[in-house]
C-alpha positions in Angstrom: 16.6 -48.5 64.6 14.6 -46.8 61.9 16.0 -43.4 61.0 13.5 -40.8 61.9 12.1 -38.9 58.7 12.9 -35.7 60.5 16.7 -37.1 60.2 16.0 -38.3 56.8 14.4 -35.1 55.1 17.4 -32.4 55.6 20.0 -34.9 53.7 17.2 -36.0 51.1 16.4 -32.6 50.2 19.8 -30.8 50.0 20.9 -34.1 47.3 17.6 -33.2 45.4 17.9 -29.1 45.4 21.8 -28.8 44.6 21.9 -30.0 41.1 19.1 -27.2 40.8 20.3 -24.8 43.0 24.0 -24.7 41.6 23.2 -25.7 37.8 24.7 -23.2 36.3 28.0 -22.0 35.3 27.9 -18.7 36.6 25.0 -16.1 37.1 27.2 -13.6 36.2 27.6 -10.3 38.2 30.7 -9.1 36.9 30.8 -7.8 32.9 34.4 -10.3 32.3 33.5 -13.4 33.2 32.4 -16.0 30.7 29.6 -17.3 32.2 26.5 -19.8 31.1 23.4 -18.6 33.1 20.4 -18.3 31.1 18.5 -15.5 31.0 20.6 -12.8 33.5 20.6 -9.2 31.7 24.0 -8.6 33.7 25.8 -11.9 32.0 28.2 -11.8 29.4 30.5 -14.3 27.5 34.2 -13.7 27.7 35.8 -10.1 28.5 33.7 -8.0 26.3 35.2 -6.9 23.2 36.3 -3.2 23.7 34.5 -0.6 21.1 36.1 -0.9 17.9 36.0 -4.9 17.6 38.4 -7.3 18.7 42.1 -6.5 19.2 44.7 -8.3 16.7 44.9 -12.1 16.6 41.4 -12.4 18.3 38.8 -14.5 16.9 35.2 -13.5 17.7 32.0 -15.6 18.0 28.6 -14.5 17.0 25.4 -16.4 16.7 24.3 -16.4 13.5 21.8 -19.5 12.9 19.5 -19.3 9.9 15.9 -19.8 10.4 14.0 -21.8 10.1 16.0 -24.7 10.8 15.7 -28.3 11.6 18.8 -30.6 12.4 19.1 -33.9 13.6 20.9 -34.4 17.0 22.3 -37.5 18.6 22.8 -37.3 22.5 24.6 -39.2 24.7 24.5 -39.2 28.5 26.4 -40.4 31.8 24.3 -40.0 34.9 24.4 -42.2 37.9 26.1 -44.6 36.5 23.9 -45.2 33.8 24.7 -44.2 30.0 22.1 -43.7 27.1 22.5 -42.9 23.4 19.4 -41.1 21.6 18.6 -39.6 18.7 16.1 -36.2 18.3 15.1 -33.3 16.0 15.8 -29.8 16.8 13.9 -27.3 15.4 14.3 -23.5 15.4 11.7 -21.2 14.0 10.9 -17.8 14.7 8.4 -17.5 17.3 5.0 -15.3 18.1 6.9 -12.7 20.6 9.3 -12.0 17.8 12.0 -14.4 19.3 12.9 -17.8 18.5 11.7 -21.0 19.6 13.4 -24.1 19.7 11.2 -27.3 19.7 12.5 -30.8 20.4 11.0 -33.7 19.0 10.8 -37.4 17.3 12.7 -39.1 20.2 14.2 -42.4 19.7 16.3 -44.1 22.2 19.4 -45.8 20.7 21.3 -47.8 23.6 21.1 -48.3 27.0 24.1 -49.0 28.9 25.7 -50.0 25.6 23.1 -51.9 24.6 21.1 -51.6 21.5 17.4 -51.2 22.5 16.3 -50.1 19.0 13.7 -53.6 18.5 10.3 -52.7 19.1 9.9 -55.2 22.4 12.5 -52.9 24.4 10.8 -49.9 22.7 7.4 -50.8 24.0 9.0 -51.0 27.7 11.1 -47.6 27.1 7.6 -45.7 26.2 7.2 -44.1 29.3 10.4 -43.2 29.8 10.6 -41.9 26.3 7.1 -39.8 26.5 8.8 -38.7 29.5 11.9 -37.3 27.9 9.4 -36.2 25.0 7.9 -33.6 27.2 10.9 -31.2 27.6 9.5 -27.8 27.1 10.5 -25.3 23.7 13.3 -22.9 25.1 13.0 -19.2 23.8 15.9 -17.3 22.5 16.3 -13.8 21.3 16.9 -13.2 17.2 20.8 -12.4 19.1 21.3 -15.7 20.6 20.5 -15.0 24.2 18.7 -17.7 26.2 15.7 -16.5 27.7 13.8 -19.3 29.0 10.8 -21.9 28.2 7.4 -22.4 27.3 6.1 -25.4 28.9 7.4 -25.6 32.3 4.7 -25.9 34.9 3.3 -29.3 32.3 7.1 -30.4 32.7 6.8 -30.3 36.7 3.7 -31.7 36.8 5.1 -34.6 34.5 8.0 -35.2 36.8 5.6 -35.1 39.9 4.3 -37.8 38.6 7.2 -39.8 38.1 7.3 -43.1 40.5 10.4 -41.9 42.2 8.5 -38.9 44.1 5.8 -40.8 45.1 7.8 -43.9 47.4 7.6 -41.9 50.6 4.0 -40.2 51.6 5.6 -38.2 54.1 8.5 -37.0 51.9 6.6 -36.2 48.8 3.8 -33.2 49.4 7.2 -31.3 50.7 8.9 -31.8 47.1 5.4 -31.3 45.3 5.4 -27.6 47.4 9.2 -27.1 46.4 8.7 -28.2 43.2 5.9 -26.0 42.4 7.8 -23.2 44.3 8.9 -20.1 41.8 12.7 -20.3 43.1 12.5 -24.1 41.8 10.8 -22.8 38.8 13.4 -20.6 38.0 15.9 -23.0 38.6 14.7 -25.5 36.9 13.7 -22.8 33.5 17.7 -22.0 33.7 18.9 -25.8 33.7 16.8 -26.2 30.5 19.0 -23.3 29.2 21.9 -25.4 30.2 21.5 -27.0 26.4 21.2 -23.7 24.7 24.3 -22.0 26.6 26.9 -25.0 26.0 25.7 -25.3 22.3 26.0 -21.3 21.8 25.1 -18.8 24.8 28.8 -19.2 26.3 30.6 -18.1 24.0 28.2 -15.5 22.1 30.2 -12.4 21.8 33.3 -13.7 23.1 37.0 -12.4 21.0 39.8 -14.3 22.5 43.0 -15.6 20.6 43.5 -19.2 19.4 45.6 -20.5 22.4 44.8 -18.3 24.4 42.9 -18.5 27.9 41.1 -16.7 30.2 40.2 -16.5 33.7 38.3 -14.5 36.1 36.0 -14.2 39.6 32.3 -14.4 39.1 29.3 -15.3 40.9 26.5 -17.5 40.8 22.9 -16.3 42.3 21.2 -19.2 44.5 18.1 -17.5 45.9 19.4 -14.5 47.5 22.8 -15.3 47.9 25.3 -14.5 45.5 28.0 -16.9 45.6 31.9 -16.8 44.4 32.7 -19.0 41.4 36.3 -18.7 39.1 35.7 -19.2 35.4 38.7 -20.3 32.6 37.8 -20.0 29.5 40.2 -21.0 26.2 40.5 -21.0 22.7 42.2 -24.5 21.7 42.1 -23.3 18.0 41.1 -25.2 14.8 40.1 -28.8 15.4 41.8 -31.4 13.3 40.4 -32.4 10.2 37.2 -29.3 10.1 39.7 -26.2 10.1 36.6 -23.9 9.7 35.9 -25.4 13.4 37.4 -23.9 16.8 37.4 -26.1 19.8 36.5 -23.8 22.9 36.0 -25.1 26.7 34.7 -23.4 29.6 35.4 -24.3 33.3 33.2 -22.7 36.5 34.0 -23.8 39.9 32.6 -23.3 43.3 33.4 -24.2 46.6 34.4 -23.4 50.2 32.2 -22.0 52.9 30.2 -19.7 51.0 29.2 -22.6 48.6 28.0 -24.9 51.8 26.3 -21.9 53.3 24.3 -20.6 49.9 23.1 -24.0 49.4 21.6 -24.4 53.1 20.1 -20.7 53.0 18.5 -21.4 49.6 17.2 -25.2 51.2 15.6 -23.8 54.0 13.9 -20.7 52.4 12.6 -23.4 49.9 11.4 -25.3 53.2 9.8 -22.8 54.5 7.7 -22.4 51.9 6.8 -25.9 52.0 5.6 -25.6 55.6 8.8 -26.8 57.0 11.9 -25.2 59.0 14.7 -27.0 58.7 17.0 -24.5 60.4 18.2 -27.0 63.7 18.7 -29.7 61.6 20.4 -28.9 58.5 23.8 -28.8 58.3 25.6 -28.2 54.9 29.3 -29.1 56.2 31.3 -28.8 52.4 30.2 -28.0 49.2 32.4 -28.7 45.7 30.8 -27.7 42.0 32.7 -28.2 38.7 31.2 -27.7 35.4 33.1 -28.4 32.3 31.8 -27.3 29.0 33.2 -28.3 25.4 32.5 -27.6 22.2 33.6 -27.8 18.9 31.5 -24.8 16.8 31.9 -22.2 13.5 33.3 -18.9 14.8 30.8 -17.2 12.7 27.5 -18.8 13.1 28.1 -21.1 16.5 26.9 -23.3 14.9 28.6 -26.9 16.7 29.7 -30.1 15.0 29.8 -31.3 19.0 29.2 -29.9 22.3 30.0 -31.8 25.6 28.4 -30.5 29.4 29.8 -32.0 32.4 28.8 -31.0 36.3 30.7 -32.9 38.7 29.6 -32.3 42.7 30.2 -33.1 46.1 28.7 -32.7 48.9 28.8 -33.1 53.0 25.4 -32.6 54.4 24.7 -34.0 58.1 28.0 -35.9 58.2 26.9 -37.8 55.1 29.2 -37.4 51.9 27.6 -37.4 49.0 29.1 -37.3 45.5 27.6 -37.2 41.3 28.5 -36.8 38.0 26.8 -36.0 34.8 27.7 -35.8 31.5 26.2 -34.7 28.2 27.1 -34.7 24.7 25.4 -33.7 21.9 26.4 -34.2 17.9 24.8 -31.8 15.4 24.3 -33.6 11.6 24.4 -30.5 10.0 24.8 -31.9 6.2 21.2 -33.6 7.1 19.7 -30.8 8.5 16.3 -28.8 6.9 16.6 -25.0 5.9 19.5 -23.6 8.6 21.1 -22.1 5.4 
């Protein structure tokens, strides 16, 4: 018996939207949490240091990259069981609006599922995927290190929609396309791009915390018009072995419970109404659990990271169907071979 499109669509749409809706560590509404949400004027990292500077024994972490700067980065990722290793150049330079522009270029795939793919024949086969990866928009960062948004988002969305995975079902594809072009999804994608900068710098910028200390706070993430409670824990693990000028920091953001389920359902219905479909009677988000973990080895005086790791774990039950996903990404910065930056 063939499952009807109306029965399949809710689960498909929620699985598509959830990683975007719940991507950021926190879209902070408190001033004491350590969020990684980009572009929020309310967001601060860590308990803000009191006037007069950090307390005795605390370390301060401040953005201080020198520009222009061009640094090689190696990225390792694992998504849906597919592992990849690639290399690219990250360039930071003054933008026309007085902020900083971060651009990604010179992408090269090195390994796929542990297999060397640097040979010319394999590189030729990977050309379409490389072209898609190279289409990443530029990030916009303030001179103080705050993520502000991206340039070229519309172009990136159109490239995503042109991927074969978005064109398999002619009944679903138009609705997906309408949602991907909606202001809400654009805002979520813009935030998703901020995951890079916030994992490297934004989550730690302005933090004051003593080595060996941790802090845990209530916070919230904004999903459409909903505010969903989260729990955020940030920890200063102290000096990195073999690199005493570096400090290891970590952040864990956890979101679950009925508020998360209701928030995702409301956000999905809103998007679908904008796409011309009302799923209010068909959609039942029964369970959502999302944990994001950030881990970085960085220089407190500049927040130039040597290594940064991002992990998102998401479990959902929608209309009786359980799904789980885990996404990891790690960047390693080669500052010894950087140009400028000093």
